[in-house]
N, C-alpha and C positions, 0 to 999 in steps of 0.2 A: 214412885221412885224408890228403888231399893239400893242403898249405898253399899250394902254388904257388911259394913263396919258397925252397923247397929241402927242408924237413923233410917226411917222410912217416911215418905211423904205421900199422902193420898193424892195430893195435887201439888206439884212443885216445879222447879226450874233448874236448869244447869246453864251456866254461862261459860263460853269457851273463848279464849283469846289465843290466837296462833294454834299450837298443838296441845295447850294445857287447859285444864278446868280451873276457872278462877272463882266460881261461886256455885254453891249448891244450897237450895233452901226451899221453903214452902211458898205457895202462891206463884203468880206469874213472874216471868223475868222482867227486870227493869227495861224500859224502852231505851234503846241505844241507836243513835243516828248511824245509818249505813250498815247496820248489822243484819246478817241473814237470820231469819227467824224460822225455826222448825216447829211446827205444831204437833205436839205429841198427844193430842186428845184421843182417848180410847186406848192408849198404849201403856205398857209397863216398861220403864227405863231400868236397865241393869248395866253393870260393867260389861264390856266385851268379854266373851269367853276365851279361855286360854287352853290350848291343846298341848299336852306335855309329852305325847309319844305318838309317832306315826312312821310309816314307811311309804312315802308318796309314790315311789316307782311301782308299787304293787297295784296301783289303779289299773295297770295294764295286764294284770294276771288274775283278775277277779273271776270267781265262779269255778275255780279248779280245786281239786282235792277236797270236795265238798263235805265229806263225811269221815275225815281223818283226824287223828291226834296231831299234836304239834310236830313231833318228830317225823311222823309219816308225811304230813303236809310239807314240811321243809324238804325232805328227801325228794318228794315229787316236784317241787317248784325250783330247787336250786339250779337244775339243768336249763330250763327255759330262761331263768334270770341270767345265766351265764352268757346269754346271747344279746342281752339288752345293750342299747347304745344311747348316746346323748339325746338323740331325737325321741326315743321312747321315753326317757326320763323327763324331757321338757314337756311333752304332751301329758304324761301322767301327772306330773307335778302341777301343771296348770289346772287340770280338771280337779285334782284332789284338793288343792288350795281354794279353788272356786267353790267347791262343794262345802268346805269348811266355812268359808265366809258367809255363804247362804244359810248356814246354821248358827250364825252369831259369833264366829271365831274372829278375833282381832289379832291374836298372837298364836303362832303355831311352831312347834318343835318337830323336827324330822330326823330320823336316824337312817342314814344311807350307808350301807355296809358291804354292798356287792360292787366291785370295780373290775369288770372284765378288761383284759388288756386290749389296747388298740381300738377302743370303742368311743373315743372322744372324752370331753370333760364333763362327766356325769354330775359332779358336785356343782359346778358352775351352772349347769342347765336348770337345776331346781332353784338355785338362788335367783337367776334371772326371771323365772316364772313368778316367784314371790314378789320381786320388785315391780313387775308389770301389774300384778293384781293389787298391790298396795297393802299387803298384810305384813305385820311384824313377824320376823322369821328368825328361828333359832335352829339352823341346820347342824346336825351332829356328824362330824366326819367319822364314820364307822369303819370297822376293819375286822378281818378274819385272817389268821395266819396258821390255823391248826386244821388241816384237812384230814381226810380219812386215813391217809398213810401215817399220820401222827396221832391217831386215836380220836380225832375230832369227827363231827357229824358231816360237815360240808364236803363235797368232792374237791379234789385238789385244784381243779381248774378255776375255782372261784375264790381262792385265797391268795393273799399277797405275802411277800416276805417282810420280816420285821423292819428292816432298814427302810424299805420303800414306804411302809405305812407311816413310820415316824417322820420321815422327810416330807411326805405329802400332807400329813396332818399339820405339821408346823407351817408349811407353806400356805395352807388354807387359813390358818389363824392369822398369819402375817398379812395375807391379802385381803381378808374380808372382815375380821372381827372389829366391831365398833362398840366400845363400852360406855359411850356417852349416854346421858339420861334419856334422850329421845331416840335412842338407837332403834333402827329398823332391822338390824342384822347382827346377830351374835353367834359365835361358833362354839361348839362343845366337842370334847374328845370322847369317842364312844366305841371301844372294842365291843364286839357284838354280844358275846355270852360266854360263860365258862366252858361250854362244850364246843366252842369254835375258835377260841383264842388261847394262846400260850400264857403261862405264868409271866414270862418275860414281857410280853406285850402289855399285860395288865399293869405291871410295875412301872414299865417305862412310860406308858401312857399317863399314869397318874403323875409321874415326875414332870412330864412335859406340860400337862394341863396346869399344874400348880406353878411351874416356872413362868407360864404365859398368862396366868390369872384368869383362866377359863374353867368352865364346869366339866364334870365327868358324868357319863351316862352309860348304862348297860342294861341288858335284860337279866333278871334274876328271880329265882323261885317261881317261875311261871307254871311248871308242871312237876308232878312227882317223878317223872322220868329224869328230869334235870337233877333232882335231889339224889336219886339213886346213882346217877352218873358221877356226881361230885363225891359221894361217899365211896364209890368204887375206885375212882381215879385219884382223889386227893385225901381220902380218909377223914373228911369232915363235911359238915353241911355247907350249902352255898354261902350263907351270910358269914359263917366262921371263916371260910376260905377267903372271902373278900376282905375280911378284917385283917388277916395276916398280910395282905398285899397293899394296905393303906387305902382301901376303898370304902371307908366310912367317913362321913364328914358333911358339913353343911354345903359343900360344893358338889355333892354327889346325889344323883337320884337314880332309882331302879325302876325299870318298867315291869309292871305286873305285880310282883311281890305277893303272889297268891298263897303260897305254902310257907307261912312264917310261924315259928314257934314263939312263945311268950318272950323268951330270951332274945330272939331276933328283933322283935318289936321294941324291946327296951333298949337294945344297942342302937337302933335307928333313932329312937327318940332322944337318947342321951347325946348323940352326935349330930343331930339335925339332918340326918340322911333322909332324903325324900322318896316318895313313891308315886309313880304314874299308874293310876287305876284304869284299866281298860275292860269294863264289864262285858261288852258285847263280844269282843274277841275271845275273852276267857270262856264265855258261854258257847260260842260257835265251835271252838276247838275242844270243848269238854274239859277245860283245864281246872275249873273250880271257881269258887267265889272268894275273893280276897277279903281279909279281915279289916275292912275299911273302918268300921265303927270302932274297933279296938285300937287301930292305929291312930285315929283322930283323938280318942280319949287319952291315949298315952302321950300325945303331942308330936307325932310324926307328921311332917309336912306331906299332904296328899293332894294331888291334882287329878284331873281326868285326861284320858287319851283315847282316841278312836282306834289306834293301832293301824297296822297296814290294811289297806282296803281289800286285800286278798284273804284276810282272816276275819273280816267284819264288813262284808259287802254293803256299800251305800249307807253306812252308818253316819248319822249326823252328830256333831258335838253336843248340840242342845239335847238331842235324844239320849245321850249318855248321862245327862243329869238325871233324867227319869230312870234309866236303866240302873244306875248306881243305887239310887234310892230304893227301887223295888227289889233289887237283888239282896241288899242288906236286910230288908224287911223279910224276904223269903227265908233268909238264914237265921235271923235273930229276933224277928217279931216286928210289929208295926211301929214301934217307937225307936227302932234302931237308927233311922236317919230321916230327918224332917225335910220338907221341901226347901227350906232356907239353908239348911246344912248342905244339901245337895247342890244348890246354887252356889254356895261358897266354895265347894270343891271345884266347880267349873270356872271360878273367877279368881278370888284371892288365894285359894288353895293352890291353883296352878301357878299363879304369880310367885308364890313363895317357893315352889318347887324349882322354878327357873331363876330364882334369886332376884326377882323384879317387883317385890311387894311394895317398894317405895315409889314405884313408877306407874304400875297398872294393877288391876284386880279389884278396885273399889272406886266409887264415885266420891272424890274428895278434892277440894281446892289444892292445886299444886301438882296433881297427878295428870298423866297424859289423857287426852280426851278420846279414849277408846270406849265407845258407848253403843249399846244395842237397844233398839226400841221394838218391842213386840206388841202386835195387835191383840189386845185382850177384850175387845168389844165384840159385837155380833154374837156368835154362838158361845164364845168364852165368857160373855158377860153374865151368864147364868151362874157362874162361880164367883162368890163375893170376894174371895181373897185372890188377887191377881197373881201372886207367887204360886199358889196352888194351881191356878189355871195354866200357868206356864210349865210347871214341873210335872203335873199329872197328865196322862193321856197324850194326845197328839200335840206336838210343839206348835204354838201359835205362829202365824205368818210374821216374817221379819219386815217391819215397816222401814227401818233405817239402820245402817251400820256405819259407824264412824271410826276411823283409825287415825288418831292424832288430829281429830277434827275434820278429816277428809272423808267424804261419802264414798263408800265402797259398794254398798247395797242400798237400793232405794225401791220401796214397794215390792220387796221379795225378788228383785232382779239385780244381778251384777251390773255395775255401771262403769267400772274402771276398764273392763275388757268385755266385749259383747258376749253375753251368756251362752248363746247358741254356739258361738265359735269355741268357747272353752269346752263345752260338752263334746263337740266334734273332735277336738284335740285329744281328749281322753279316749274316745272310741278308736281313733286312728292309731294311738299309741298301743292299744290292745291288739289291733289287727297287725300292726308292724311286728310286735314282739312274737305273736303266734307264728307269723311267717318266718321270722328269724330263727325261731325255736323248732321248726319242723324237723330239722335233722336230728334233734335229740328227744323229741316227744314220742 
């Protein structure tokens, strides 16, 4: 058992009452009349993994623009995305969240920022998918108001006007946000990126989020193209630009944060601004390798994200633990990130980024019973250290996944919703989107 906060038990127990952990320690659990007993022999127990950045709707557009840079990829995909409807989002979100759960994810954040007119309630569709699967969900009401006619990257047909965005975002917070300790659903405010939103939208979004007591999220410093765009249009680097708009703080996290200068890292550390590291997506798009080791050393909160399935096809969250570790070593050497540090990125690091470090991210009494059991017997038993067996090579099978003490995955199979059905939903969402998009492809 790896608590992530320091204590490790070669053989131990966890006691759960309701949705909380009440005891963690060595040796077998005390016998309790009427209790369900889960035998973890041959398993590694870790906290459930936390995904800090995703675009679930993109499950329906995987395998396109396969060899393009970020800007090229976006230009190619904006138009089919402009045809998506709530049915597409529901199927894509179900498959995307099911895939996350099968890779040990108990809490997932998603940034949905494309809202074609007259296509149904896309935001509600993904929220209902998460509720059905039983994972903790942090959907971010995204937005874009700066189309090509105003110097932005997206086509005008996929952007919204400022007043609509603010009204819809406030309505989403009022309808869905739950800030209770055991919350399964929290909303964040998330204008998409500096090259797709106006200065006014960034400022007004920050004001709205802080008035409502919710978090702020956006893409930042993902590519050198973005940096050049900010220098050309705003006369300053992305982090400096965001600082002028009130977008530094412990309630803010940036997706990617690949191209940071030392001064940027210091500003983020000093203000508690977090980062969602998405190593596979950054590699797939050729965006670069984020300075994760430097951010962690400086005290920046850093978590992991799988990013949109269309920029990192079929990537598992557990696999990103390995990918993050290996890419830091490729850049900085073999001591840059250890297996335990990488596991912390995927658990407590992500909890800190989402502001839930007091509730999830480690195995401690009083925290929510979000727990993953990984099979490290069989072939994996040849590795003496089970954390190394988990973090290196192919991810071990998931024996059990608990969210608030409720089983979501058992013996590597989804149990809250039939696994085959979830897979079919994702495939049907893809086929539907491709059919809807035929007129623009």
